C-alpha positions in Angstrom: 10.4 0.3 4.6 7.9 0.6 1.7 8.8 0.1 -1.9 8.6 2.9 -4.4 5.8 2.8 -7.0 7.6 2.9 -10.3 6.2 3.7 -13.8 3.1 5.8 -14.1 1.9 8.2 -11.4 -1.1 10.2 -10.5 0.4 13.6 -10.6 2.2 14.8 -13.8 4.9 17.4 -12.9 3.3 19.9 -15.2 0.3 19.7 -13.0 2.0 19.5 -9.7 -0.2 21.4 -7.0 3.1 22.8 -5.4 3.8 24.8 -8.6 0.7 26.9 -7.9 1.9 28.1 -4.5 3.8 31.4 -4.2 6.0 29.7 -1.6 7.9 27.9 -4.4 9.9 29.3 -7.4 8.7 28.5 -10.9 10.6 25.9 -13.0 11.9 26.8 -16.5 10.5 24.8 -19.3 13.7 22.8 -19.6 13.8 22.2 -15.7 10.3 21.0 -15.8 11.0 18.6 -18.7 14.0 17.2 -16.9 12.2 16.7 -13.5 9.3 15.1 -15.4 11.8 12.5 -16.9 13.7 12.2 -13.6 10.6 11.3 -11.6 10.3 7.5 -11.3 6.8 7.3 -9.7 4.8 8.1 -6.6 4.6 6.5 -3.2 1.7 6.8 -0.7 2.0 5.6 2.8 -0.1 5.7 5.9 0.4 7.6 9.2 3.0 6.0 11.2 4.7 4.1 8.3 8.5 4.2 8.1 9.7 5.8 4.9 13.6 5.8 5.5 15.5 3.7 7.9 18.6 4.7 9.8 21.7 2.7 8.8 20.3 1.6 5.4 21.3 2.5 1.7 18.1 3.8 0.0 17.9 3.6 -3.8 15.5 6.5 -3.9 15.2 10.1 -2.8 11.7 11.6 -2.2 10.0 14.9 -2.4 7.0 15.3 -0.1 4.0 15.9 -2.4 1.3 16.0 0.3 1.1 15.3 4.0 3.7 15.6 6.7 6.6 13.5 8.0 9.4 13.7 10.5 13.1 12.7 10.8 14.4 11.1 14.0 17.2 9.2 15.6 16.9 6.4 18.3 19.1 5.6 21.3 19.8 2.0 22.0 17.2 2.0 24.8 14.5 3.3 22.4 14.5 6.9 23.4 13.7 9.1 20.3 14.8 12.5 19.2 12.8 14.1 16.5 15.2 16.3 14.4 12.9 18.0 12.1 9.5 17.9 10.3 9.0 17.4 6.6 6.4 19.4 4.6 5.3 19.5 1.1 8.2 20.5 -1.2 10.8 19.0 1.2 13.4 16.5 0.1 14.0 13.2 1.9 17.0 11.0 1.6 19.6 13.5 0.2 22.0 12.6 3.0 22.0 8.9 1.9 23.0 10.0 -1.7 26.1 11.9 -0.5 27.1 9.9 2.6 26.1 6.4 1.4 24.2 5.5 4.5 21.3 7.3 6.3 22.0 8.3 9.9 18.4 9.0 10.7 14.9 7.5 10.0 11.8 9.1 8.6 8.1 8.4 9.6 4.8 9.6 8.2 3.1 11.9 10.6 0.0 11.9 8.5 -0.9 10.0 5.3 1.8 11.1 2.9 2.4 11.1 -0.8 6.0 11.2 -2.1 7.4 11.9 -5.6 10.0 9.2 -6.1 13.5 9.8 -7.8 16.1 7.2 -8.4 19.3 7.9 -6.6 21.4 6.4 -9.4 20.1 9.1 -11.8 20.9 12.1 -9.5 24.4 12.6 -11.2 22.6 13.6 -14.5 21.0 16.5 -12.7 24.3 18.0 -11.7 25.7 17.3 -15.2 22.8 18.8 -17.1 21.1 21.4 -14.9 23.4 23.7 -12.8 20.2 25.6 -11.6 18.7 22.4 -10.2 22.1 21.5 -8.6 22.1 24.8 -7.0 18.6 24.2 -5.7 19.8 21.0 -4.0 22.5 22.9 -2.3 20.1 25.7 -1.2 17.8 22.8 0.3 20.7 21.4 2.1 21.9 24.7 3.4 18.4 25.6 4.6 18.0 22.3 6.5 21.3 23.1 8.3 20.0 26.6 9.2 16.8 25.0 10.6 18.7 22.5 12.6 20.8 25.3 14.0 17.6 27.1 15.2 16.2 23.8 16.7 19.5 23.2 18.5 19.5 26.8 19.9 15.9 26.3 21.1 16.7 23.0 23.0 19.9 24.4 24.3 19.1 27.9 25.4 15.3 28.5 25.3 13.1 27.9 28.4 10.5 25.1 28.1 7.8 27.6 27.5 9.9 29.4 24.8 10.9 26.3 23.0 7.3 24.8 22.9 6.1 28.2 21.5 9.0 28.2 19.0 8.2 24.7 17.8 4.4 25.2 17.4 5.2 28.6 15.6 7.6 27.0 13.3 5.2 24.2 12.4 2.3 26.6 12.2 4.2 28.9 9.7 5.5 26.1 7.6 2.0 24.6 7.3 0.5 28.0 6.4 3.1 28.4 3.6 1.9 25.1 1.9 -1.8 25.6 2.6 -3.9 23.9 -0.2 -1.3 21.3 -0.9 -2.4 18.8 1.9 0.4 20.0 4.1 -1.5 22.4 6.3 -4.4 21.7 8.5 -6.1 24.0 11.1 -5.1 21.4 13.7 -1.4 20.6 13.9 -1.5 16.8 13.9 1.0 16.2 16.7 0.7 14.1 19.9 2.3 15.4 23.1 4.8 12.5 22.7 5.9 14.0 19.3 6.4 17.4 20.9 8.3 15.9 24.0 10.6 13.9 21.6 11.3 17.1 19.7 11.8 19.5 22.6 13.9 17.2 24.8 11.4 17.4 27.6 9.6 14.7 29.6 5.9 14.1 28.7 4.8 15.4 32.0 6.8 18.7 31.5 5.5 19.0 28.0 1.9 18.6 29.2 2.3 21.3 31.9 4.0 23.7 29.4 1.1 23.2 26.8 -1.4 24.0 29.6 0.4 27.3 30.3 0.1 28.2 26.7 -3.5 27.2 26.6 -4.2 29.2 29.8 -3.0 32.3 27.9 -5.4 31.3 25.1 -2.6 31.1 22.6 -3.2 27.5 21.6 -6.1 24.9 22.1 -5.0 21.2 22.6 -7.4 18.7 21.2 -7.3 14.9 20.6 -6.2 15.4 17.1 -3.4 17.8 18.0 -2.9 21.5 18.5 -4.7 24.5 17.3 -2.9 27.8 17.1 -5.2 30.5 18.4 -2.9 33.6 18.6 0.0 33.2 16.2 1.6 36.6 16.6 1.6 36.3 20.4 2.9 32.7 20.4 5.7 33.9 18.2 6.5 36.7 20.6 6.7 34.2 23.5 9.1 32.0 21.6 11.6 34.8 21.0 12.0 33.7 17.5 11.9 36.0 14.4 9.9 33.7 12.3 10.4 32.3 8.7 11.8 35.0 6.4 11.8 33.0 3.1 10.7 34.2 -0.3 10.1 31.8 -3.1 12.0 28.6 -2.4 13.1 25.9 -4.7 12.0 22.3 -4.8 12.6 19.3 -6.9 
Protein backbone atom coordinates (compact mmCIF):
# COMPACT_ATOMS: atom_id res chain seq x y z
CA UNK A 1 0.00 0.00 0.00
CA UNK A 2 1.56 3.35 -1.02
CA UNK A 3 2.44 5.98 1.55
CA UNK A 4 0.79 9.39 1.45
CA UNK A 5 2.77 12.38 0.26
CA UNK A 6 2.68 14.82 3.16
CA UNK A 7 3.39 18.53 3.23
CA UNK A 8 3.10 20.54 0.01
CA UNK A 9 0.95 19.47 -2.91
CA UNK A 10 0.39 20.45 -6.52
CA UNK A 11 -3.29 21.43 -6.34
CA UNK A 12 -4.32 24.11 -3.81
CA UNK A 13 -7.90 23.58 -2.68
CA UNK A 14 -8.82 27.08 -3.87
CA UNK A 15 -7.84 26.03 -7.41
CA UNK A 16 -9.24 22.50 -7.28
CA UNK A 17 -10.51 21.57 -10.78
CA UNK A 18 -13.52 19.79 -9.26
CA UNK A 19 -14.88 23.10 -7.94
CA UNK A 20 -15.41 24.31 -11.50
CA UNK A 21 -17.78 21.43 -12.31
CA UNK A 22 -21.55 21.91 -11.97
CA UNK A 23 -21.72 18.36 -10.62
CA UNK A 24 -20.38 19.57 -7.24
CA UNK A 25 -21.73 22.10 -4.77
CA UNK A 26 -19.65 25.15 -3.92
CA UNK A 27 -17.78 25.51 -0.64
CA UNK A 28 -18.33 28.51 1.59
CA UNK A 29 -15.24 30.57 2.36
CA UNK A 30 -15.01 29.04 5.86
CA UNK A 31 -15.42 25.50 4.53
CA UNK A 32 -12.76 26.03 1.88
CA UNK A 33 -10.34 27.40 4.47
CA UNK A 34 -10.93 24.41 6.75
CA UNK A 35 -10.52 21.81 3.97
CA UNK A 36 -7.34 23.56 2.82
CA UNK A 37 -5.88 23.11 6.30
CA UNK A 38 -7.33 19.62 6.68
CA UNK A 39 -5.60 18.38 3.51
CA UNK A 40 -2.27 16.73 4.32
CA UNK A 41 -0.95 16.19 0.80
CA UNK A 42 -1.50 14.40 -2.48
CA UNK A 43 -0.82 10.85 -3.58
CA UNK A 44 -0.35 9.71 -7.17
CA UNK A 45 -0.37 6.01 -8.01
CA UNK A 46 -0.21 4.04 -11.24
CA UNK A 47 -2.86 1.82 -12.77
CA UNK A 48 -3.12 -1.45 -10.89
CA UNK A 49 -1.64 -0.12 -7.63
CA UNK A 50 -3.40 -0.99 -4.38
CA UNK A 51 -4.56 2.10 -2.47
CA UNK A 52 -6.31 0.48 0.50
CA UNK A 53 -6.07 -3.11 1.75
CA UNK A 54 -8.84 -5.18 3.32
CA UNK A 55 -8.22 -5.96 6.98
CA UNK A 56 -5.88 -3.02 7.60
CA UNK A 57 -6.22 0.22 9.58
CA UNK A 58 -5.47 3.13 7.27
CA UNK A 59 -4.21 6.37 8.86
CA UNK A 60 -5.63 8.31 5.91
CA UNK A 61 -8.80 8.94 3.99
CA UNK A 62 -8.72 10.08 0.38
CA UNK A 63 -10.72 12.10 -2.11
CA UNK A 64 -10.20 11.14 -5.74
CA UNK A 65 -8.86 14.21 -7.53
CA UNK A 66 -8.39 12.61 -10.95
CA UNK A 67 -8.52 9.14 -12.41
CA UNK A 68 -10.62 6.08 -11.58
CA UNK A 69 -10.45 3.30 -9.00
CA UNK A 70 -12.57 0.42 -7.77
CA UNK A 71 -13.49 -1.22 -4.45
CA UNK A 72 -13.40 -4.99 -4.22
CA UNK A 73 -13.40 -8.02 -1.94
CA UNK A 74 -11.57 -11.33 -2.38
CA UNK A 75 -12.62 -14.84 -1.47
CA UNK A 76 -10.03 -17.22 -0.06
CA UNK A 77 -9.56 -18.91 -3.44
CA UNK A 78 -8.80 -15.57 -5.13
CA UNK A 79 -12.16 -14.91 -6.74
CA UNK A 80 -12.88 -11.19 -6.78
CA UNK A 81 -16.10 -9.20 -6.47
CA UNK A 82 -15.87 -5.57 -7.53
CA UNK A 83 -18.31 -3.62 -5.36
CA UNK A 84 -18.21 -0.16 -6.91
CA UNK A 85 -16.12 2.31 -8.89
CA UNK A 86 -14.53 5.51 -7.59
CA UNK A 87 -14.64 8.72 -9.64
CA UNK A 88 -13.26 12.22 -9.01
CA UNK A 89 -14.90 13.66 -5.91
CA UNK A 90 -15.50 10.25 -4.31
CA UNK A 91 -14.22 9.52 -0.81
CA UNK A 92 -12.12 6.44 -0.04
CA UNK A 93 -11.43 4.99 3.40
CA UNK A 94 -14.36 6.40 5.37
CA UNK A 95 -15.36 2.92 6.48
CA UNK A 96 -11.97 2.50 8.13
CA UNK A 97 -12.55 5.70 10.10
CA UNK A 98 -15.88 4.56 11.50
CA UNK A 99 -15.34 0.79 11.79
CA UNK A 100 -11.62 0.75 12.58
CA UNK A 101 -10.77 -1.87 9.97
CA UNK A 102 -11.42 -1.90 6.24
CA UNK A 103 -13.47 -4.81 4.91
CA UNK A 104 -12.57 -4.11 1.28
CA UNK A 105 -9.59 -3.13 -0.85
CA UNK A 106 -9.24 -0.32 -3.39
CA UNK A 107 -7.21 -0.50 -6.60
CA UNK A 108 -6.39 2.15 -9.19
CA UNK A 109 -8.19 1.43 -12.48
CA UNK A 110 -6.24 4.20 -14.20
CA UNK A 111 -3.39 6.42 -13.00
CA UNK A 112 -5.04 8.22 -10.12
CA UNK A 113 -4.33 11.27 -7.97
CA UNK A 114 -5.76 11.46 -4.46
CA UNK A 115 -6.12 14.26 -1.95
CA UNK A 116 -4.90 12.92 1.40
CA UNK A 117 -6.52 13.68 4.75
CA UNK A 118 -5.34 12.47 8.14
CA UNK A 119 -7.86 10.18 9.77
CA UNK A 120 -6.91 11.45 13.25
CA UNK A 121 -8.05 14.98 12.36
CA UNK A 122 -11.49 14.01 11.10
CA UNK A 123 -13.02 14.65 14.53
CA UNK A 124 -12.31 18.37 14.12
CA UNK A 125 -14.48 18.39 11.00
CA UNK A 126 -17.48 17.17 12.99
CA UNK A 127 -16.74 19.62 15.81
CA UNK A 128 -16.29 22.76 13.72
CA UNK A 129 -18.27 22.34 10.50
CA UNK A 130 -21.71 20.78 10.73
CA UNK A 131 -22.24 21.38 6.99
CA UNK A 132 -19.19 19.29 6.07
CA UNK A 133 -20.23 16.61 8.58
CA UNK A 134 -23.60 16.48 6.82
CA UNK A 135 -21.74 16.14 3.52
CA UNK A 136 -19.96 13.05 4.83
CA UNK A 137 -23.32 11.60 5.86
CA UNK A 138 -24.70 12.35 2.40
CA UNK A 139 -21.72 10.66 0.74
CA UNK A 140 -22.14 7.55 2.90
CA UNK A 141 -25.90 7.40 2.25
CA UNK A 142 -25.34 7.80 -1.48
CA UNK A 143 -22.84 4.94 -1.49
CA UNK A 144 -25.43 2.74 0.20
CA UNK A 145 -28.02 3.71 -2.42
CA UNK A 146 -25.63 2.85 -5.26
CA UNK A 147 -24.80 -0.51 -3.71
CA UNK A 148 -28.53 -1.24 -3.40
CA UNK A 149 -28.89 -0.66 -7.14
CA UNK A 150 -25.85 -2.83 -7.89
CA UNK A 151 -27.28 -5.64 -5.75
CA UNK A 152 -30.64 -5.38 -7.50
CA UNK A 153 -28.85 -5.62 -10.83
CA UNK A 154 -26.87 -8.73 -9.91
CA UNK A 155 -29.83 -10.40 -8.22
CA UNK A 156 -32.68 -9.68 -10.62
CA UNK A 157 -31.54 -8.22 -13.94
CA UNK A 158 -30.67 -10.51 -16.84
CA UNK A 159 -27.07 -10.68 -18.02
CA UNK A 160 -27.89 -8.27 -20.87
CA UNK A 161 -29.70 -5.84 -18.56
CA UNK A 162 -27.03 -5.85 -15.86
CA UNK A 163 -24.24 -5.30 -18.40
CA UNK A 164 -26.17 -2.41 -19.96
CA UNK A 165 -26.80 -1.03 -16.47
CA UNK A 166 -23.16 -1.13 -15.42
CA UNK A 167 -21.91 0.49 -18.62
CA UNK A 168 -24.66 3.14 -18.38
CA UNK A 169 -23.77 3.83 -14.76
CA UNK A 170 -20.05 4.24 -15.45
CA UNK A 171 -20.76 6.28 -18.59
CA UNK A 172 -23.05 8.70 -16.75
CA UNK A 173 -20.72 9.08 -13.80
CA UNK A 174 -17.79 9.70 -16.12
CA UNK A 175 -19.69 12.35 -18.07
CA UNK A 176 -20.54 14.16 -14.83
CA UNK A 177 -16.86 14.71 -14.08
CA UNK A 178 -15.68 15.25 -17.65
CA UNK A 179 -12.74 17.63 -17.68
CA UNK A 180 -11.38 16.47 -14.33
CA UNK A 181 -9.48 13.48 -15.65
CA UNK A 182 -12.25 11.10 -14.61
CA UNK A 183 -14.01 10.71 -17.91
CA UNK A 184 -12.69 9.38 -21.18
CA UNK A 185 -14.44 8.54 -24.42
CA UNK A 186 -13.35 4.94 -23.84
CA UNK A 187 -14.40 3.37 -20.52
CA UNK A 188 -11.05 1.87 -19.40
CA UNK A 189 -12.33 -1.52 -18.27
CA UNK A 190 -11.23 -5.01 -19.17
CA UNK A 191 -13.79 -7.74 -19.68
CA UNK A 192 -12.46 -9.30 -16.48
CA UNK A 193 -13.38 -6.12 -14.56
CA UNK A 194 -16.90 -6.36 -15.95
CA UNK A 195 -17.19 -10.06 -15.14
CA UNK A 196 -15.97 -9.49 -11.57
CA UNK A 197 -18.54 -6.71 -11.11
CA UNK A 198 -21.48 -8.44 -12.75
CA UNK A 199 -21.02 -11.88 -11.19
CA UNK A 200 -20.76 -13.49 -14.63
CA UNK A 201 -18.16 -15.79 -16.11
CA UNK A 202 -15.69 -14.25 -18.53
CA UNK A 203 -17.22 -16.26 -21.38
CA UNK A 204 -20.75 -15.09 -20.53
CA UNK A 205 -19.55 -11.50 -20.24
CA UNK A 206 -17.91 -11.69 -23.66
CA UNK A 207 -21.07 -13.08 -25.26
CA UNK A 208 -23.21 -10.39 -23.63
CA UNK A 209 -20.92 -7.60 -24.80
CA UNK A 210 -21.11 -9.01 -28.34
CA UNK A 211 -24.92 -8.82 -28.20
CA UNK A 212 -24.75 -5.14 -27.20
CA UNK A 213 -22.16 -4.50 -29.91
CA UNK A 214 -24.35 -6.20 -32.53
CA UNK A 215 -27.09 -3.72 -31.65
CA UNK A 216 -24.50 -0.96 -32.15
CA UNK A 217 -24.97 0.29 -28.60
CA UNK A 218 -21.29 -0.11 -27.69
CA UNK A 219 -17.96 -0.75 -29.36
CA UNK A 220 -15.41 -2.89 -27.55
CA UNK A 221 -11.75 -2.03 -28.10
CA UNK A 222 -8.45 -3.10 -26.59
CA UNK A 223 -8.49 -0.07 -24.30
CA UNK A 224 -12.03 -0.66 -23.06
CA UNK A 225 -15.59 0.08 -24.08
CA UNK A 226 -17.06 3.00 -26.02
CA UNK A 227 -20.75 3.80 -25.55
CA UNK A 228 -22.31 4.63 -28.93
CA UNK A 229 -26.02 4.94 -28.04
CA UNK A 230 -26.33 6.01 -24.42
CA UNK A 231 -30.13 6.45 -24.39
CA UNK A 232 -30.82 3.05 -25.90
CA UNK A 233 -28.28 1.38 -23.61
CA UNK A 234 -30.08 2.91 -20.65
CA UNK A 235 -33.43 1.66 -21.96
CA UNK A 236 -32.07 -1.88 -22.26
CA UNK A 237 -30.81 -1.73 -18.67
CA UNK A 238 -34.23 -0.93 -17.18
CA UNK A 239 -32.55 1.67 -14.97
CA UNK A 240 -33.75 5.25 -14.57
CA UNK A 241 -30.26 6.73 -14.58
CA UNK A 242 -28.60 9.16 -12.20
CA UNK A 243 -30.84 11.92 -10.85
CA UNK A 244 -28.33 13.94 -8.83
CA UNK A 245 -28.08 17.69 -8.67
CA UNK A 246 -24.98 19.39 -7.25
CA UNK A 247 -23.41 16.90 -4.85
CA UNK A 248 -20.90 17.50 -2.05
CA UNK A 249 -17.30 16.40 -1.84
CA UNK A 250 -14.49 16.94 0.65
